[in-house]
C-alpha positions as CSV (number, residue, x, y, z in Angstrom):
1,X,-34.7,48.4,-23.3
2,X,-32.5,45.4,-24.6
3,X,-31.4,42.6,-22.0
4,X,-28.4,40.3,-22.5
5,X,-28.5,37.3,-20.0
6,X,-24.9,34.9,-20.4
7,X,-25.5,31.8,-20.0
8,X,-22.2,28.7,-19.1
9,X,-22.4,25.4,-18.3
10,X,-23.8,25.0,-14.9
11,X,-26.3,27.9,-15.0
12,X,-29.0,27.7,-12.4
13,X,-31.4,26.3,-15.1
14,X,-34.7,27.5,-12.8
15,X,-33.2,30.8,-12.4
16,X,-32.1,31.6,-16.2
17,X,-35.5,30.3,-17.2
18,X,-37.2,32.4,-15.0
19,X,-35.5,35.4,-15.6
20,X,-36.3,35.2,-19.5
21,X,-39.7,34.3,-18.9
22,X,-40.8,37.7,-16.7
23,X,-38.6,39.8,-18.8
24,X,-40.3,38.5,-22.2
25,X,-43.4,38.5,-20.4
26,X,-43.1,42.1,-19.7
27,X,-42.3,42.7,-23.6
28,X,-38.2,43.2,-22.8
29,X,-36.1,42.2,-26.0
30,X,-33.9,39.5,-24.3
31,X,-31.3,37.8,-25.9
32,X,-29.9,34.8,-23.7
33,X,-26.5,34.5,-24.7
34,X,-24.0,31.3,-24.6
35,X,-20.3,32.1,-23.3
36,X,-19.3,28.5,-24.4
37,X,-18.7,27.5,-28.1
38,X,-22.5,26.5,-28.8
39,X,-26.0,27.2,-28.2
40,X,-26.6,24.2,-26.1
41,X,-25.5,24.1,-22.7
42,X,-26.5,21.8,-19.6
43,X,-27.8,23.8,-16.5
44,X,-28.3,22.3,-12.9
45,X,-30.6,19.2,-12.5
46,X,-29.2,18.7,-16.2
47,X,-31.6,20.9,-17.8
48,X,-31.0,21.8,-21.4
49,X,-30.5,25.4,-21.9
50,X,-30.4,26.6,-26.1
51,X,-29.3,30.5,-25.8
52,X,-30.5,32.6,-28.5
53,X,-27.1,33.6,-29.6
54,X,-23.5,32.8,-28.9
55,X,-21.8,35.4,-26.7
56,X,-19.3,36.6,-29.3
57,X,-21.5,37.3,-31.8
58,X,-22.9,39.7,-29.7
59,X,-20.3,41.2,-27.4
60,X,-20.2,44.1,-29.6
61,X,-23.8,45.3,-29.3
62,X,-24.9,47.3,-26.4
63,X,-27.1,46.5,-23.7
64,X,-29.8,48.3,-21.5
65,X,-29.0,45.4,-18.6
66,X,-26.6,42.5,-18.3
67,X,-28.3,40.1,-15.9
68,X,-26.2,36.7,-15.1
69,X,-27.6,33.7,-13.5
70,X,-26.6,32.0,-11.0
71,X,-25.3,28.4,-10.4
72,X,-22.1,27.2,-8.8
73,X,-20.8,26.2,-11.4
74,X,-22.2,28.3,-14.1
75,X,-20.9,31.8,-11.8
76,X,-17.7,30.6,-11.9
77,X,-17.6,29.6,-16.2
78,X,-18.8,32.7,-16.2
79,X,-16.2,34.5,-13.7
80,X,-13.2,32.8,-16.3
81,X,-14.7,34.0,-19.4
82,X,-12.7,37.6,-19.4
83,X,-14.8,39.0,-22.6
84,X,-18.2,38.9,-20.4
85,X,-15.8,40.5,-17.5
86,X,-15.1,43.0,-19.8
87,X,-18.2,43.6,-21.1
88,X,-19.6,43.9,-17.9
89,X,-17.3,46.2,-16.6
90,X,-18.0,48.4,-19.5
91,X,-21.9,48.4,-18.2
92,X,-20.6,49.7,-15.0
93,X,-19.1,52.3,-16.3
94,X,-21.5,53.7,-18.8
95,X,-23.9,53.7,-16.0
96,X,-26.4,50.7,-17.0
97,X,-27.7,48.2,-15.4
98,X,-26.1,45.1,-14.6
99,X,-26.2,42.5,-11.7
100,X,-26.9,38.9,-10.8
101,X,-28.7,35.5,-8.8
102,X,-27.2,33.7,-6.6
103,X,-23.9,32.5,-6.8
104,X,-23.0,35.0,-9.4
105,X,-22.6,38.3,-7.0
106,X,-20.1,36.3,-5.4
107,X,-18.3,34.5,-7.6
108,X,-18.8,36.9,-11.0
109,X,-19.5,40.3,-9.7
110,X,-17.5,41.1,-6.1
111,X,-14.2,39.4,-7.9
112,X,-13.8,41.9,-10.5
113,X,-15.0,44.8,-8.4
114,X,-18.6,45.2,-9.9
115,X,-19.8,45.4,-6.4
116,X,-17.2,47.6,-4.5
117,X,-19.1,50.1,-2.6
118,X,-22.1,48.6,-3.2
119,X,-24.7,46.8,-0.9
120,X,-25.9,43.5,-2.2
121,X,-27.1,40.2,-1.7
122,X,-26.2,36.5,-2.7
123,X,-26.7,32.6,-2.1
124,X,-25.9,33.1,1.8
125,X,-23.4,30.2,1.7
126,X,-21.7,33.1,-0.5
127,X,-22.1,35.8,2.0
128,X,-18.6,36.0,3.3
129,X,-17.7,37.1,0.0
130,X,-19.7,40.7,0.2
131,X,-18.4,43.5,2.2
132,X,-21.6,45.0,1.9
133,X,-23.7,42.1,2.1
134,X,-27.5,42.5,2.6
135,X,-30.2,39.8,3.9
136,X,-33.2,40.6,1.2
137,X,-34.1,38.7,-1.6
138,X,-33.5,41.1,-4.1
139,X,-30.9,44.7,-3.5
140,X,-30.6,47.4,-5.7
141,X,-27.7,49.6,-5.6
142,X,-27.3,52.2,-8.2
143,X,-27.5,50.5,-11.2
144,X,-26.5,47.1,-10.0
145,X,-29.6,45.0,-9.0
146,X,-28.5,41.3,-7.2
147,X,-30.7,38.7,-5.9
148,X,-30.3,35.6,-3.2
149,X,-30.9,32.6,-5.6
150,X,-33.8,30.5,-7.0
151,X,-36.4,31.6,-5.0
152,X,-35.7,35.7,-5.6
153,X,-35.9,35.0,-9.4
154,X,-39.0,36.2,-9.6
155,X,-38.7,38.8,-7.1
156,X,-35.5,39.7,-8.9
157,X,-37.6,39.0,-12.6
158,X,-40.2,41.8,-11.6
159,X,-37.6,44.5,-9.8
160,X,-35.8,44.8,-13.5
161,X,-39.0,45.1,-15.1
162,X,-40.4,47.8,-13.0
163,X,-37.0,49.4,-13.3
164,X,-36.5,48.8,-17.1
165,X,-40.4,49.2,-18.0
166,X,-42.2,50.9,-15.2
167,X,-44.5,50.2,-11.7
168,X,-47.5,49.6,-14.4
169,X,-45.4,47.2,-16.8
170,X,-44.3,45.4,-13.2
171,X,-47.6,45.3,-11.8
172,X,-49.1,43.6,-14.9
173,X,-47.0,40.7,-15.2
174,X,-47.0,40.3,-11.5
175,X,-50.7,39.9,-12.0
176,X,-50.3,37.3,-14.3
177,X,-47.8,35.8,-12.5
178,X,-50.3,35.8,-9.5
179,X,-47.0,37.4,-7.6
180,X,-47.0,39.8,-5.1
C-alpha cells in the first residue's frame, strides 16, 4: 500500500510525524511530499520537517491513500495548491482513500467538494465549515477519513492501518505503541 502525505509550510508537526511514524511502523509505504519548492519545510512550533520527495515529482503517481496533516497555515497552503487539489479529486473519483486531520478537512476538503454528502470531523474551531460535522476523534465515511486534531493523530493513523493493512496489523502496531 502506497500512501502520500503532502506537507507545506505551517503543517502541524505533531500530526505529520505521528501519522508517518505509525504508518511506517505498519510497513506501509509512505511518501512525504513537499508542495513547496524545497524538501524542508517549517511546521508548527518552528519544527523542521523534511519531505522524502517534492510533490511535483510524484504528482503523476498512483497512491492507495492521500492523507493531509492539519495546522491552520499548513492546511491553507495545501488548499492553495491546485495540483494537489486535482490529485485529491482524482483520488475521490477513483474511490481511493483520502482525508485529513485538524484544519485540513475544513480548509482543504470541504471547500473543494471532497466532503459533499459525507460525515466528517475536524478541529472544533472549524466545525461550522463542515455541513455534516461529527464530534468524534476519527470519522470514516466511504473512502474519506477525517480526524479532529493533534490528540487524534494516533487513533487516526491506527484507523488507516486497519483500513489499509487489516485489523491484525492495527492491533500489533497499537500494542507496540501502548495504544488502545
